[in-house]
All heavy atoms as a GROMACS GRO file, in nm:
protein
  614
    1MET      N    1   4.947  -2.520   4.967
    1MET     CA    2   4.851  -2.492   5.079
    1MET      C    3   4.779  -2.609   5.109
    1MET      O    4   4.718  -2.683   5.029
    1MET     CB    5   4.768  -2.376   5.035
    1MET     CG    6   4.656  -2.350   5.141
    1MET     SD    7   4.531  -2.231   5.096
    1MET     CE    8   4.626  -2.080   5.048
    2LEU      N    9   4.767  -2.651   5.236
    2LEU     CA   10   4.692  -2.756   5.288
    2LEU      C   11   4.554  -2.700   5.309
    2LEU      O   12   4.524  -2.598   5.369
    2LEU     CB   13   4.739  -2.803   5.418
    2LEU     CG   14   4.661  -2.918   5.486
    2LEU    CD1   15   4.648  -3.045   5.399
    2LEU    CD2   16   4.727  -2.944   5.618
    3VAL      N   17   4.447  -2.766   5.266
    3VAL     CA   18   4.312  -2.717   5.275
    3VAL      C   19   4.237  -2.830   5.356
    3VAL      O   20   4.237  -2.953   5.316
    3VAL     CB   21   4.238  -2.702   5.145
    3VAL    CG1   22   4.085  -2.651   5.169
    3VAL    CG2   23   4.313  -2.595   5.063
    4LEU      N   24   4.183  -2.800   5.469
    4LEU     CA   25   4.118  -2.887   5.551
    4LEU      C   26   3.967  -2.836   5.582
    4LEU      O   27   3.936  -2.712   5.586
    4LEU     CB   28   4.170  -2.900   5.693
    4LEU     CG   29   4.329  -2.943   5.685
    4LEU    CD1   30   4.375  -2.935   5.825
    4LEU    CD2   31   4.324  -3.091   5.645
    5SER      N   32   3.872  -2.928   5.583
    5SER     CA   33   3.732  -2.892   5.629
    5SER      C   34   3.722  -2.916   5.775
    5SER      O   35   3.756  -3.023   5.830
    5SER     CB   36   3.632  -2.974   5.549
    5SER     OG   37   3.652  -2.942   5.401
    6ARG      N   38   3.659  -2.825   5.844
    6ARG     CA   39   3.631  -2.828   5.997
    6ARG      C   40   3.492  -2.780   6.021
    6ARG      O   41   3.456  -2.694   5.951
    6ARG     CB   42   3.739  -2.762   6.077
    6ARG     CG   43   3.870  -2.790   6.066
    6ARG     CD   44   3.909  -2.916   6.137
    6ARG     NE   45   3.869  -3.042   6.076
    6ARG     CZ   46   3.843  -3.150   6.144
    6ARG    NH1   47   3.883  -3.166   6.277
    6ARG    NH2   48   3.804  -3.266   6.081
    7LYS      N   49   3.429  -2.833   6.118
    7LYS     CA   50   3.298  -2.790   6.159
    7LYS      C   51   3.322  -2.709   6.290
    7LYS      O   52   3.410  -2.722   6.349
    7LYS     CB   53   3.197  -2.906   6.180
    7LYS     CG   54   3.157  -2.978   6.052
    7LYS     CD   55   3.069  -3.102   6.083
    7LYS     CE   56   3.058  -3.168   5.940
    7LYS     NZ   57   2.968  -3.297   5.967
    8LYS      N   58   3.212  -2.639   6.329
    8LYS     CA   59   3.213  -2.572   6.455
    8LYS      C   60   3.251  -2.672   6.560
    8LYS      O   61   3.202  -2.762   6.577
    8LYS     CB   62   3.072  -2.503   6.482
    8LYS     CG   63   3.061  -2.430   6.614
    8LYS     CD   64   2.924  -2.373   6.642
    8LYS     CE   65   2.914  -2.298   6.761
    8LYS     NZ   66   2.783  -2.250   6.792
    9GLY      N   67   3.345  -2.612   6.637
    9GLY     CA   68   3.398  -2.688   6.764
    9GLY      C   69   3.504  -2.788   6.734
    9GLY      O   70   3.574  -2.843   6.822
   10GLU      N   71   3.537  -2.805   6.610
   10GLU     CA   72   3.652  -2.901   6.562
   10GLU      C   73   3.785  -2.806   6.554
   10GLU      O   74   3.776  -2.691   6.545
   10GLU     CB   75   3.622  -2.959   6.418
   10GLU     CG   76   3.504  -3.056   6.436
   10GLU     CD   77   3.469  -3.123   6.309
   10GLU    OE1   78   3.499  -3.071   6.195
   10GLU    OE2   79   3.408  -3.227   6.306
   11SER      N   80   3.888  -2.888   6.577
   11SER     CA   81   4.024  -2.820   6.576
   11SER      C   82   4.122  -2.880   6.489
   11SER      O   83   4.099  -2.980   6.428
   11SER     CB   84   4.084  -2.832   6.726
   11SER     OG   85   4.002  -2.772   6.813
   12ILE      N   86   4.226  -2.803   6.471
   12ILE     CA   87   4.340  -2.850   6.408
   12ILE      C   88   4.470  -2.825   6.490
   12ILE      O   89   4.476  -2.706   6.554
   12ILE     CB   90   4.363  -2.762   6.264
   12ILE    CG1   91   4.249  -2.782   6.174
   12ILE    CG2   92   4.501  -2.785   6.197
   12ILE    CD1   93   4.244  -2.685   6.059
   13ILE      N   94   4.561  -2.906   6.498
   13ILE     CA   95   4.682  -2.907   6.583
   13ILE      C   96   4.803  -2.882   6.483
   13ILE      O   97   4.816  -2.957   6.387
   13ILE     CB   98   4.708  -3.032   6.672
   13ILE    CG1   99   4.578  -3.051   6.750
   13ILE    CG2  100   4.826  -3.011   6.747
   13ILE    CD1  101   4.553  -2.961   6.859
   14ILE      N  102   4.878  -2.797   6.534
   14ILE     CA  103   5.008  -2.766   6.451
   14ILE      C  104   5.124  -2.776   6.542
   14ILE      O  105   5.144  -2.713   6.639
   14ILE     CB  106   5.005  -2.618   6.394
   14ILE    CG1  107   4.883  -2.600   6.308
   14ILE    CG2  108   5.148  -2.585   6.326
   14ILE    CD1  109   4.862  -2.448   6.258
   15GLN      N  110   5.212  -2.864   6.510
   15GLN     CA  111   5.335  -2.908   6.577
   15GLN      C  112   5.325  -2.915   6.717
   15GLN      O  113   5.404  -2.862   6.814
   15GLN     CB  114   5.443  -2.804   6.546
   15GLN     CG  115   5.489  -2.796   6.410
   15GLN     CD  116   5.610  -2.706   6.391
   15GLN    OE1  117   5.645  -2.619   6.471
   15GLN    NE2  118   5.686  -2.720   6.268
   16ASP      N  119   5.223  -2.982   6.775
   16ASP     CA  120   5.197  -3.010   6.919
   16ASP      C  121   5.179  -2.893   7.003
   16ASP      O  122   5.160  -2.914   7.127
   16ASP     CB  123   5.310  -3.098   6.972
   16ASP     CG  124   5.316  -3.228   6.908
   16ASP    OD1  125   5.225  -3.290   6.865
   16ASP    OD2  126   5.430  -3.291   6.894
   17GLN      N  127   5.186  -2.778   6.953
   17GLN     CA  128   5.184  -2.662   7.051
   17GLN      C  129   5.068  -2.560   7.006
   17GLN      O  130   5.030  -2.484   7.089
   17GLN     CB  131   5.318  -2.575   7.020
   17GLN     CG  132   5.433  -2.658   7.071
   17GLN     CD  133   5.557  -2.576   7.068
   17GLN    OE1  134   5.546  -2.455   7.072
   17GLN    NE2  135   5.667  -2.633   7.032
   18ILE      N  136   5.024  -2.570   6.894
   18ILE     CA  137   4.931  -2.468   6.842
   18ILE      C  138   4.801  -2.537   6.802
   18ILE      O  139   4.803  -2.628   6.725
   18ILE     CB  140   4.982  -2.385   6.725
   18ILE    CG1  141   5.115  -2.319   6.753
   18ILE    CG2  142   4.873  -2.288   6.676
   18ILE    CD1  143   5.188  -2.247   6.647
   19GLU      N  144   4.682  -2.485   6.854
   19GLU     CA  145   4.544  -2.552   6.828
   19GLU      C  146   4.466  -2.443   6.778
   19GLU      O  147   4.446  -2.336   6.836
   19GLU     CB  148   4.486  -2.608   6.945
   19GLU     CG  149   4.356  -2.672   6.938
   19GLU     CD  150   4.299  -2.756   7.054
   19GLU    OE1  151   4.365  -2.735   7.149
   19GLU    OE2  152   4.187  -2.794   7.036
   20LEU      N  153   4.408  -2.464   6.647
   20LEU     CA  154   4.311  -2.378   6.587
   20LEU      C  155   4.162  -2.438   6.606
   20LEU      O  156   4.159  -2.554   6.563
   20LEU     CB  157   4.343  -2.362   6.445
   20LEU     CG  158   4.479  -2.300   6.411
   20LEU    CD1  159   4.505  -2.305   6.273
   20LEU    CD2  160   4.509  -2.172   6.473
   21THR      N  161   4.088  -2.362   6.658
   21THR     CA  162   3.947  -2.421   6.685
   21THR      C  163   3.844  -2.331   6.607
   21THR      O  164   3.852  -2.211   6.634
   21THR     CB  165   3.913  -2.422   6.829
   21THR    OG1  166   4.010  -2.505   6.897
   21THR    CG2  167   3.768  -2.488   6.851
   22VAL      N  168   3.757  -2.385   6.532
   22VAL     CA  169   3.646  -2.322   6.479
   22VAL      C  170   3.555  -2.280   6.578
   22VAL      O  171   3.488  -2.385   6.636
   22VAL     CB  172   3.581  -2.399   6.352
   22VAL    CG1  173   3.470  -2.320   6.289
   22VAL    CG2  174   3.702  -2.429   6.241
   23LEU      N  175   3.521  -2.161   6.604
   23LEU     CA  176   3.435  -2.121   6.715
   23LEU      C  177   3.283  -2.096   6.657
   23LEU      O  178   3.198  -2.141   6.722
   23LEU     CB  179   3.472  -1.989   6.779
   23LEU     CG  180   3.613  -2.005   6.850
   23LEU    CD1  181   3.649  -1.875   6.910
   23LEU    CD2  182   3.609  -2.123   6.958
   24SER      N  183   3.272  -2.041   6.540
   24SER     CA  184   3.147  -2.009   6.478
   24SER      C  185   3.161  -1.981   6.333
   24SER      O  186   3.268  -1.942   6.289
   24SER     CB  187   3.077  -1.901   6.556
   24SER     OG  188   3.140  -1.778   6.523
   25VAL      N  189   3.052  -2.008   6.267
   25VAL     CA  190   3.048  -1.978   6.124
   25VAL      C  191   2.921  -1.886   6.098
   25VAL      O  192   2.813  -1.950   6.120
   25VAL     CB  193   3.049  -2.099   6.031
   25VAL    CG1  194   3.046  -2.055   5.882
   25VAL    CG2  195   3.171  -2.182   6.061
   26GLU      N  196   2.933  -1.773   6.049
   26GLU     CA  197   2.809  -1.678   6.021
   26GLU      C  198   2.830  -1.630   5.880
   26GLU      O  199   2.918  -1.536   5.874
   26GLU     CB  200   2.787  -1.574   6.128
   26GLU     CG  201   2.785  -1.632   6.276
   26GLU     CD  202   2.791  -1.532   6.376
   26GLU    OE1  203   2.776  -1.404   6.340
   26GLU    OE2  204   2.796  -1.563   6.498
   27GLY      N  205   2.763  -1.682   5.789
   27GLY     CA  206   2.776  -1.626   5.655
   27GLY      C  207   2.928  -1.655   5.590
   27GLY      O  208   2.974  -1.763   5.604
   28ASP      N  209   2.976  -1.534   5.556
   28ASP     CA  210   3.124  -1.552   5.511
   28ASP      C  211   3.235  -1.528   5.620
   28ASP      O  212   3.346  -1.523   5.596
   28ASP     CB  213   3.146  -1.435   5.404
   28ASP     CG  214   3.074  -1.464   5.272
   28ASP    OD1  215   3.030  -1.584   5.254
   28ASP    OD2  216   3.056  -1.376   5.190
   29THR      N  217   3.182  -1.526   5.737
   29THR     CA  218   3.270  -1.498   5.861
   29THR      C  219   3.302  -1.619   5.935
   29THR      O  220   3.193  -1.693   5.980
   29THR     CB  221   3.213  -1.387   5.945
   29THR    OG1  222   3.214  -1.262   5.871
   29THR    CG2  223   3.323  -1.354   6.065
   30VAL      N  224   3.421  -1.665   5.963
   30VAL     CA  225   3.444  -1.776   6.038
   30VAL      C  226   3.535  -1.720   6.161
   30VAL      O  227   3.623  -1.643   6.146
   30VAL     CB  228   3.534  -1.875   5.967
   30VAL    CG1  229   3.577  -1.977   6.055
   30VAL    CG2  230   3.462  -1.921   5.841
   31LYS      N  231   3.492  -1.748   6.276
   31LYS     CA  232   3.564  -1.709   6.400
   31LYS      C  233   3.643  -1.836   6.437
   31LYS      O  234   3.603  -1.943   6.451
   31LYS     CB  235   3.475  -1.672   6.517
   31LYS     CG  236   3.409  -1.536   6.499
   31LYS     CD  237   3.330  -1.504   6.626
   31LYS     CE  238   3.264  -1.355   6.603
   31LYS     NZ  239   3.190  -1.315   6.728
   32ILE      N  240   3.776  -1.799   6.461
   32ILE     CA  241   3.876  -1.904   6.498
   32ILE      C  242   3.946  -1.879   6.627
   32ILE      O  243   3.988  -1.755   6.647
   32ILE     CB  244   3.980  -1.910   6.381
   32ILE    CG1  245   3.918  -1.952   6.244
   32ILE    CG2  246   4.096  -2.012   6.422
   32ILE    CD1  247   4.018  -1.946   6.131
   33GLY      N  248   3.949  -1.964   6.716
   33GLY     CA  249   4.029  -1.952   6.835
   33GLY      C  250   4.159  -2.013   6.825
   33GLY      O  251   4.178  -2.120   6.760
   34ILE      N  252   4.264  -1.952   6.890
   34ILE     CA  253   4.397  -1.999   6.876
   34ILE      C  254   4.460  -2.014   7.010
   34ILE      O  255   4.461  -1.928   7.080
   34ILE     CB  256   4.483  -1.892   6.799
   34ILE    CG1  257   4.425  -1.873   6.647
   34ILE    CG2  258   4.625  -1.947   6.766
   34ILE    CD1  259   4.488  -1.749   6.569
   35SER      N  260   4.519  -2.129   7.036
   35SER     CA  261   4.578  -2.157   7.166
   35SER      C  262   4.717  -2.187   7.124
   35SER      O  263   4.747  -2.281   7.052
   35SER     CB  264   4.514  -2.284   7.227
   35SER     OG  265   4.385  -2.267   7.278
   36ALA      N  266   4.815  -2.112   7.177
   36ALA     CA  267   4.956  -2.114   7.149
   36ALA      C  268   5.043  -2.074   7.259
   36ALA      O  269   4.983  -2.001   7.342
   36ALA     CB  270   4.988  -2.039   7.025
   37PRO      N  271   5.169  -2.117   7.271
   37PRO     CA  272   5.253  -2.068   7.375
   37PRO      C  273   5.269  -1.914   7.360
   37PRO      O  274   5.265  -1.856   7.260
   37PRO     CB  275   5.390  -2.141   7.341
   37PRO     CG  276   5.346  -2.257   7.265
   37PRO     CD  277   5.234  -2.231   7.179
   38LYS      N  278   5.299  -1.856   7.471
   38LYS     CA  279   5.313  -1.709   7.478
   38LYS      C  280   5.424  -1.661   7.390
   38LYS      O  281   5.421  -1.549   7.339
   38LYS     CB  282   5.331  -1.653   7.622
   38LYS     CG  283   5.217  -1.678   7.708
   38LYS     CD  284   5.230  -1.606   7.846
   38LYS     CE  285   5.105  -1.622   7.921
   38LYS     NZ  286   5.002  -1.539   7.899
   39HIS      N  287   5.519  -1.735   7.362
   39HIS     CA  288   5.634  -1.702   7.281
   39HIS      C  289   5.597  -1.689   7.133
   39HIS      O  290   5.685  -1.640   7.044
   39HIS     CB  291   5.757  -1.776   7.304
   39HIS     CG  292   5.763  -1.908   7.254
   39HIS    ND1  293   5.699  -2.019   7.330
   39HIS    CD2  294   5.799  -1.964   7.132
   39HIS    CE1  295   5.709  -2.126   7.262
   39HIS    NE2  296   5.759  -2.092   7.136
   40VAL      N  297   5.479  -1.747   7.090
   40VAL     CA  298   5.458  -1.756   6.943
   40VAL      C  299   5.367  -1.617   6.917
   40VAL      O  300   5.282  -1.602   6.970
   40VAL     CB  301   5.381  -1.874   6.922
   40VAL    CG1  302   5.311  -1.870   6.773
   40VAL    CG2  303   5.445  -1.999   6.947
   41ASP      N  304   5.434  -1.544   6.825
   41ASP     CA  305   5.348  -1.417   6.768
   41ASP      C  306   5.241  -1.463   6.691
   41ASP      O  307   5.264  -1.545   6.585
   41ASP     CB  308   5.438  -1.330   6.706
   41ASP     CG  309   5.557  -1.264   6.796
   41ASP    OD1  310   5.517  -1.246   6.917
   41ASP    OD2  311   5.665  -1.242   6.744
   42ILE      N  312   5.122  -1.401   6.704
   42ILE     CA  313   5.003  -1.431   6.616
   42ILE      C  314   4.950  -1.302   6.573
   42ILE      O  315   4.915  -1.213   6.661
   42ILE     CB  316   4.906  -1.512   6.694
   42ILE    CG1  317   4.960  -1.652   6.741
   42ILE    CG2  318   4.779  -1.536   6.603
   42ILE    CD1  319   4.870  -1.717   6.842
   43PHE      N  320   4.936  -1.273   6.447
   43PHE     CA  321   4.891  -1.155   6.382
   43PHE      C  322   4.787  -1.184   6.268
   43PHE      O  323   4.800  -1.282   6.212
   43PHE     CB  324   5.007  -1.070   6.326
   43PHE     CG  325   5.103  -1.028   6.408
   43PHE    CD1  326   5.237  -1.096   6.411
   43PHE    CD2  327   5.087  -0.934   6.506
   43PHE    CE1  328   5.334  -1.058   6.507
   43PHE    CE2  329   5.188  -0.893   6.588
   43PHE     CZ  330   5.301  -0.967   6.596
   44ARG      N  331   4.701  -1.096   6.248
   44ARG     CA  332   4.624  -1.104   6.129
   44ARG      C  333   4.713  -1.062   6.018
   44ARG      O  334   4.805  -0.990   6.035
   44ARG     CB  335   4.503  -0.994   6.138
   44ARG     CG  336   4.392  -1.030   6.228
   44ARG     CD  337   4.273  -0.931   6.231
   44ARG     NE  338   4.293  -0.799   6.183
   44ARG     CZ  339   4.308  -0.697   6.272
   44ARG    NH1  340   4.319  -0.699   6.394
   44ARG    NH2  341   4.336  -0.569   6.209
   45LYS      N  342   4.688  -1.110   5.904
   45LYS     CA  343   4.781  -1.098   5.780
   45LYS      C  344   4.809  -0.952   5.762
   45LYS      O  345   4.927  -0.918   5.736
   45LYS     CB  346   4.742  -1.181   5.666
   45LYS     CG  347   4.840  -1.167   5.554
   45LYS     CD  348   4.801  -1.259   5.443
   45LYS     CE  349   4.901  -1.247   5.331
   45LYS     NZ  350   4.865  -1.332   5.205
   46GLU      N  351   4.691  -0.874   5.754
   46GLU     CA  352   4.719  -0.733   5.712
   46GLU      C  353   4.798  -0.661   5.826
   46GLU      O  354   4.872  -0.570   5.781
   46GLU     CB  355   4.576  -0.657   5.701
   46GLU     CG  356   4.499  -0.660   5.814
   46GLU     CD  357   4.403  -0.778   5.825
   46GLU    OE1  358   4.424  -0.885   5.771
   46GLU    OE2  359   4.302  -0.771   5.910
   47VAL      N  360   4.795  -0.697   5.950
   47VAL     CA  361   4.875  -0.635   6.045
   47VAL      C  362   5.017  -0.681   6.038
   47VAL      O  363   5.111  -0.599   6.051
   47VAL     CB  364   4.821  -0.675   6.191
   47VAL    CG1  365   4.911  -0.624   6.295
   47VAL    CG2  366   4.677  -0.606   6.211
   48TYR      N  367   5.038  -0.812   6.007
   48TYR     CA  368   5.176  -0.858   5.982
   48TYR      C  369   5.239  -0.788   5.874
   48TYR      O  370   5.357  -0.748   5.888
   48TYR     CB  371   5.169  -1.015   5.954
   48TYR     CG  372   5.300  -1.074   5.936
   48TYR    CD1  373   5.391  -1.100   6.029
   48TYR    CD2  374   5.335  -1.112   5.805
   48TYR    CE1  375   5.503  -1.159   6.007
   48TYR    CE2  376   5.460  -1.160   5.780
   48TYR     CZ  377   5.546  -1.186   5.878
   48TYR     OH  378   5.667  -1.240   5.849
   49LEU      N  379   5.170  -0.777   5.764
   49LEU     CA  380   5.230  -0.707   5.647
   49LEU      C  381   5.264  -0.566   5.672
   49LEU      O  382   5.372  -0.511   5.631
   49LEU     CB  383   5.131  -0.724   5.532
   49LEU     CG  384   5.105  -0.862   5.471
   49LEU    CD1  385   5.015  -0.860   5.369
   49LEU    CD2  386   5.244  -0.927   5.412
   50SER      N  387   5.175  -0.492   5.758
   50SER     CA  388   5.204  -0.349   5.789
   50SER      C  389   5.327  -0.347   5.875
   50SER      O  390   5.409  -0.256   5.861
   50SER     CB  391   5.084  -0.300   5.862
   50SER     OG  392   5.121  -0.170   5.914
   51ILE      N  393   5.338  -0.441   5.969
   51ILE     CA  394   5.454  -0.444   6.056
   51ILE      C  395   5.595  -0.470   5.973
   51ILE      O  396   5.695  -0.402   5.997
   51ILE     CB  397   5.448  -0.563   6.168
   51ILE    CG1  398   5.340  -0.519   6.260
   51ILE    CG2  399   5.587  -0.574   6.235
   51ILE    CD1  400   5.302  -0.626   6.357
   52GLN      N  401   5.582  -0.560   5.871
   52GLN     CA  402   5.685  -0.584   5.780
   52GLN      C  403   5.734  -0.463   5.714
   52GLN      O  404   5.855  -0.427   5.691
   52GLN     CB  405   5.660  -0.704   5.707
   52GLN     CG  406   5.650  -0.835   5.762
   52GLN     CD  407   5.775  -0.881   5.819
   52GLN    OE1  408   5.872  -0.889   5.757
   52GLN    NE2  409   5.759  -0.925   5.941
   53GLU      N  410   5.637  -0.378   5.663
   53GLU     CA  411   5.663  -0.268   5.581
   53GLU      C  412   5.730  -0.165   5.666
   53GLU      O  413   5.830  -0.096   5.624
   53GLU     CB  414   5.534  -0.218   5.502
   53GLU     CG  415   5.553  -0.089   5.436
   53GLU     CD  416   5.652  -0.115   5.304
   53GLU    OE1  417   5.665  -0.224   5.262
   53GLU    OE2  418   5.712  -0.007   5.263
   54THR      N  419   5.667  -0.144   5.783
   54THR     CA  420   5.736  -0.041   5.881
   54THR      C  421   5.866  -0.079   5.920
   54THR      O  422   5.957   0.017   5.914
   54THR     CB  423   5.647  -0.037   6.012
   54THR    OG1  424   5.502  -0.014   5.976
   54THR    CG2  425   5.692   0.057   6.104
   55ASN      N  426   5.905  -0.203   5.931
   55ASN     CA  427   6.038  -0.249   5.968
   55ASN      C  428   6.135  -0.224   5.853
   55ASN      O  429   6.249  -0.185   5.865
   55ASN     CB  430   6.046  -0.401   5.999
   55ASN     CG  431   5.976  -0.420   6.141
   55ASN    OD1  432   5.971  -0.332   6.224
   55ASN    ND2  433   5.940  -0.550   6.158
   56ARG      N  434   6.087  -0.257   5.724
   56ARG     CA  435   6.168  -0.216   5.607
   56ARG      C  436   6.197  -0.072   5.597
   56ARG      O  437   6.314  -0.040   5.574
   56ARG     CB  438   6.107  -0.278   5.486
   56ARG     CG  439   6.125  -0.432   5.453
   56ARG     CD  440   6.078  -0.457   5.304
   56ARG     NE  441   5.926  -0.438   5.291
   56ARG     CZ  442   5.843  -0.537   5.332
   56ARG    NH1  443   5.882  -0.646   5.385
   56ARG    NH2  444   5.714  -0.514   5.311
   57GLU      N  445   6.103   0.008   5.630
   57GLU     CA  446   6.120   0.146   5.616
   57GLU      C  447   6.211   0.203   5.719
   57GLU      O  448   6.297   0.303   5.692
   57GLU     CB  449   5.986   0.225   5.626
   57GLU     CG  450   5.900   0.211   5.502
   57GLU     CD  451   5.751   0.263   5.531
   57GLU    OE1  452   5.718   0.320   5.630
   57GLU    OE2  453   5.676   0.259   5.428
   58SER      N  454   6.206   0.150   5.836
   58SER     CA  455   6.301   0.196   5.952
   58SER      C  456   6.441   0.162   5.928
   58SER      O  457   6.527   0.236   5.991
   58SER     CB  458   6.235   0.143   6.074
   58SER     OG  459   6.260   0.004   6.085
   59VAL      N  460   6.476   0.062   5.847
   59VAL     CA  461   6.610   0.029   5.827
   59VAL      C  462   6.650   0.076   5.698
   59VAL      O  463   6.783   0.059   5.672
   59VAL     CB  464   6.634  -0.129   5.846
   59VAL    CG1  465   6.602  -0.175   5.987
   59VAL    CG2  466   6.558  -0.205   5.728
   60ALA      N  467   6.576   0.124   5.606
   60ALA     CA  468   6.620   0.175   5.487
   60ALA      C  469   6.690   0.311   5.498
   60ALA      O  470   6.640   0.403   5.575
   60ALA     CB  471   6.489   0.193   5.387
   61PRO      N  472   6.808   0.320   5.445
   61PRO     CA  473   6.876   0.455   5.466
   61PRO      C  474   6.797   0.563   5.392
   61PRO      O  475   6.754   0.548   5.281
   61PRO     CB  476   7.015   0.417   5.403
   61PRO     CG  477   6.998   0.305   5.309
   61PRO     CD  478   6.883   0.236   5.365
   62VAL      N  479   6.799   0.683   5.465
   62VAL     CA  480   6.755   0.801   5.393
   62VAL      C  481   6.863   0.868   5.293
   62VAL      O  482   6.965   0.877   5.348
   62VAL     CB  483   6.690   0.883   5.506
   62VAL    CG1  484   6.651   1.021   5.446
   62VAL    CG2  485   6.593   0.832   5.593
   63GLN      N  486   6.821   0.892   5.187
   63GLN     CA  487   6.920   0.950   5.090
   63GLN      C  488   6.983   1.069   5.139
   63GLN      O  489   7.112   1.073   5.126
   63GLN     CB  490   6.839   0.980   4.959
   63GLN     CG  491   6.950   1.021   4.844
   63GLN     CD  492   7.040   0.905   4.815
   63GLN    OE1  493   6.997   0.795   4.800
   63GLN    NE2  494   7.165   0.930   4.794
   64SER      N  495   6.919   1.158   5.216
   64SER     CA  496   7.001   1.271   5.276
   64SER      C  497   7.099   1.235   5.378
   64SER      O  498   7.194   1.296   5.382
   64SER     CB  499   6.890   1.371   5.329
   64SER     OG  500   6.823   1.311   5.437
   65ASP      N  501   7.057   1.136   5.445
   65ASP     CA  502   7.155   1.084   5.562
   65ASP      C  503   7.277   1.013   5.477
   65ASP      O  504   7.387   1.037   5.524
   65ASP     CB  505   7.096   0.979   5.646
   65ASP     CG  506   6.992   1.037   5.740
   65ASP    OD1  507   6.985   1.155   5.750
   65ASP    OD2  508   6.908   0.952   5.786
   66LEU      N  509   7.266   0.948   5.377
   66LEU     CA  510   7.380   0.884   5.300
   66LEU      C  511   7.453   1.004   5.247
   66LEU      O  512   7.575   0.996   5.239
   66LEU     CB  513   7.314   0.806   5.180
   66LEU     CG  514   7.262   0.666   5.236
   66LEU    CD1  515   7.199   0.598   5.119
   66LEU    CD2  516   7.366   0.587   5.297
   67ASN      N  517   7.402   1.112   5.178
   67ASN     CA  518   7.460   1.224   5.122
   67ASN      C  519   7.552   1.283   5.227
   67ASN      O  520   7.664   1.324   5.210
   67ASN     CB  521   7.372   1.316   5.052
   67ASN     CG  522   7.311   1.261   4.926
   67ASN    OD1  523   7.357   1.162   4.869
   67ASN    ND2  524   7.205   1.308   4.886
   68ALA      N  525   7.499   1.314   5.348
   68ALA     CA  526   7.572   1.379   5.457
   68ALA      C  527   7.687   1.295   5.501
   68ALA      O  528   7.797   1.345   5.521
   68ALA     CB  529   7.480   1.408   5.573
   69LEU      N  530   7.667   1.162   5.511
   69LEU     CA  531   7.775   1.067   5.550
   69LEU      C  532   7.884   1.076   5.446
   69LEU      O  533   8.007   1.092   5.468
   69LEU     CB  534   7.729   0.936   5.559
   69LEU     CG  535   7.821   0.826   5.605
   69LEU    CD1  536   7.898   0.858   5.731
   69LEU    CD2  537   7.757   0.683   5.610
   70ILE      N  538   7.851   1.072   5.315
   70ILE     CA  539   7.952   1.072   5.207
   70ILE      C  540   8.040   1.205   5.205
   70ILE      O  541   8.152   1.209   5.197
   70ILE     CB  542   7.892   1.062   5.069
   70ILE    CG1  543   7.832   0.918   5.054
   70ILE    CG2  544   7.980   1.096   4.956
   70ILE    CD1  545   7.735   0.888   4.937
   71GLU      N  546   7.976   1.314   5.238
   71GLU     CA  547   8.034   1.453   5.237
   71GLU      C  548   8.125   1.434   5.365
   71GLU      O  549   8.244   1.490   5.351
   71GLU     CB  550   7.923   1.554   5.258
   71GLU     CG  551   7.855   1.590   5.123
   71GLU     CD  552   7.947   1.610   5.000
   71GLU    OE1  553   8.049   1.687   5.029
   71GLU    OE2  554   7.929   1.554   4.889
   72ARG      N  555   8.093   1.386   5.477
   72ARG     CA  556   8.180   1.384   5.602
   72ARG      C  557   8.297   1.295   5.561
   72ARG      O  558   8.415   1.341   5.601
   72ARG     CB  559   8.099   1.329   5.710
   72ARG     CG  560   8.010   1.425   5.784
   72ARG     CD  561   7.941   1.367   5.904
   72ARG     NE  562   8.048   1.373   6.006
   72ARG     CZ  563   8.030   1.308   6.120
   72ARG    NH1  564   7.915   1.249   6.151
   72ARG    NH2  565   8.123   1.318   6.215
   73LEU      N  566   8.273   1.194   5.497
   73LEU     CA  567   8.388   1.093   5.466
   73LEU      C  568   8.496   1.174   5.366
   73LEU      O  569   8.609   1.163   5.381
   73LEU     CB  570   8.329   0.970   5.404
   73LEU     CG  571   8.263   0.869   5.498
   73LEU    CD1  572   8.215   0.758   5.423
   73LEU    CD2  573   8.365   0.835   5.610
   74ARG      N  574   8.432   1.240   5.276
   74ARG     CA  575   8.519   1.304   5.182
   74ARG      C  576   8.590   1.419   5.256
   74ARG      O  577   8.714   1.439   5.224
   74ARG     CB  578   8.435   1.379   5.063
   74ARG     CG  579   8.382   1.265   4.968
   74ARG     CD  580   8.304   1.337   4.865
   74ARG     NE  581   8.251   1.235   4.762
   74ARG     CZ  582   8.152   1.254   4.683
   74ARG    NH1  583   8.088   1.375   4.686
   74ARG    NH2  584   8.104   1.163   4.596
   75GLY      N  585   8.518   1.489   5.337
   75GLY     CA  586   8.593   1.595   5.425
   75GLY      C  587   8.702   1.544   5.512
   75GLY      O  588   8.812   1.598   5.529
   76SER      N  589   8.691   1.428   5.561
   76SER     CA  590   8.794   1.378   5.645
   76SER      C  591   8.921   1.317   5.576
   76SER      O  592   9.013   1.300   5.629
   76SER     CB  593   8.735   1.262   5.729
   76SER     OG  594   8.696   1.142   5.662
   77ARG      N  595   8.904   1.296   5.445
   77ARG     CA  596   9.008   1.244   5.366
   77ARG      C  597   9.110   1.362   5.317
   77ARG      O  598   9.211   1.333   5.278
   77ARG     CB  599   8.956   1.166   5.238
   77ARG     CG  600   8.898   1.046   5.281
   77ARG     CD  601   8.856   0.968   5.159
   77ARG     NE  602   8.773   0.850   5.203
   77ARG     CZ  603   8.690   0.784   5.102
   77ARG    NH1  604   8.688   0.822   4.979
   77ARG    NH2  605   8.640   0.677   5.148
   78LYS      N  606   9.066   1.484   5.333
   78LYS     CA  607   9.146   1.596   5.280
   78LYS      C  608   9.254   1.634   5.378
   78LYS      O  609   9.258   1.612   5.487
   78LYS     CB  610   9.050   1.716   5.257
   78LYS     CG  611   8.963   1.689   5.139
   78LYS     CD  612   8.863   1.812   5.115
   78LYS     CE  613   8.783   1.791   4.999
   78LYS     NZ  614   8.683   1.897   4.980
   0.00000   0.00000   0.00000
């Protein structure tokens, strides 16, 4: 992990396309502005993890569906 110190109004550039700017610091809260191309998805980490979990659940086979498919396959072999 790269750790950088920035003050209010200072920025970090990532790959010539993404700019992170420190907008304000209040106690333990830091507000960051992000400028990036529209095709770049930007999520808070907790939202990103939730999306990942939902995607995994949506592609995971349901056991009852698997059992029904196995029974259909067995029936078609007779």
